[in-house]
N, C-alpha and C positions, 0 to 999 in steps of 0.2 A: 707225686713229688719224689724226687730221687732221695734215697736214704743209703747211708754207708754206716755199717756197724763194725767196729774192730775191738776185739777183746784180748786182754793180756792178764795172765795170772801172775800175781806178785805176792811177796810176804807182807803181812800186816792185816790189820782190821780196817773196815771201812772208815771208822772215825779217825784212825791214825793216818790213813792215806789222804783223806780230804784235808786234814789239818796241815799236811805237808805240801799242798798245792799253793805254793807261794812264789815270790819273785825268783828265788834261786832255782826252783824246778822249771818255772816258765823259761828262764834264760837257757837252761840246760836242754830244753826240748825244741828251742827255736831252730828253724832252718838256717843255712849259712847266711852271713850278713849281706851278701850280694843278692840274696833273694828277698829278704824282709828286714826292714828297720823298724824297731819299736820306738814310738815317741812317748807313749804313756802306758804305764801298767799300775793300776790302783789296787788290784787284788782280785780275789775270787769270791767276794761276798755280794749279795744283792745291792745294786746301786753302783758298784765299782765298774770302771770302764777300762778298756784296752784300746789304744789307738796305734795303728801301725801303717806302714806304707810298703806295698809290694814294689820291688825294684825289677823283678824278673818274673815272668816273661814280658811284662809291661808294667809301667809305673801306675799305681792305683792306691787310693786310700782304703783302709779297712778298719772300721770301728765297731766294737761290740760292747754291750752292757750286760752285766750279770743280772738276770731277772728273778731267778728263783733258786731256792736251796732247801734241802731236806736232810736231816741228820737223825738216823736211828742206829741201833746196834747192828742190825742186819744189812742195812743199805743206806748209803748217803749219795747225794747228787747235787750238782749245781748246773744251771743252764745259762749259756750266753746267747744273745740274739743280736743280729746285725743291725747297725744304724746307717753306716756309710759303707757301701759295698762296691767292689770293683765292677767295671763295665761288664754287663751281661749277667751278673749275679743279682737276682731280684729279691731273694730271701735267704737267710742264714739262721740256723738254730743248731747249737752244739750242746748236747747234754753229756756231762761228765758224770758217769755212774760208777759207784764203788760198791760191789756186791760181795757179801761174806760167802766164802766157799770153804767150809771146814776151817783149817788153820790158815787158809790163804784168803786173798781178796782178788776179785776180778775187776780190773779197770775196763770199763766199756765206754768207748768214744762213739757216740751216736749223733751223726751229722745229717741234718735235713737241709736241703737247699733247692732253690728254683732258679731257672735261667730264662732268658728271653727266647732262645732258639735251641733246638735239639742238638745241633753241632756244639754249641757252648756247653750244654749239659754233658756231653761226652768228654769234652776237654776238661771241665771242672771235675768230673768224676775221676779221671785219670790223675789229675793233680792232687786232689784231696786224698784219694786212696794212697798215693805214694807218700805224701807228706805225713799222714797219720800212721801209715805202716812203719815209717822210720822211727816212730815213737816207741814201738813195742820193745826193741832191745834196750832202749834208753830207760824205759820204765823198769825193766828187769834189773838193769844195772843199778839204778838209783834206789829202788825199794828192796831188791833182792828177788832172785828167781824162786818160784814156787812150783815149777813144773808146768807143763801144758802150754 
């Protein structure tokens, strides 16, 4: 199964960072409106759902539900899993991890996905890597840069 992991070091504690994963941050992290339109954002707690529609490169619905959450002083995380996925994407799981690193916190986006065909896997790998890489400077600006 393809896996993408992107890490960003920011200021804050894991509990502070997870508590700020709300609608305001979600909107800030979104790709341009000509790429994605969000129809529903309920939050980032278990049972919450996000429903969106990709408009580019092709029109497709994308719906996820938050399934699990853990909060400790050293590490926090929540996981969303796909319900309705764009054509070719057969599985989606995104773990948002927040790991203590001295006076800093590492935000780790861990994405697992499956596709129908190898060519689709390559396409989605490029798309997901670029979309989630674009979050790194936004995370640093929103939470504060902590080096690395």
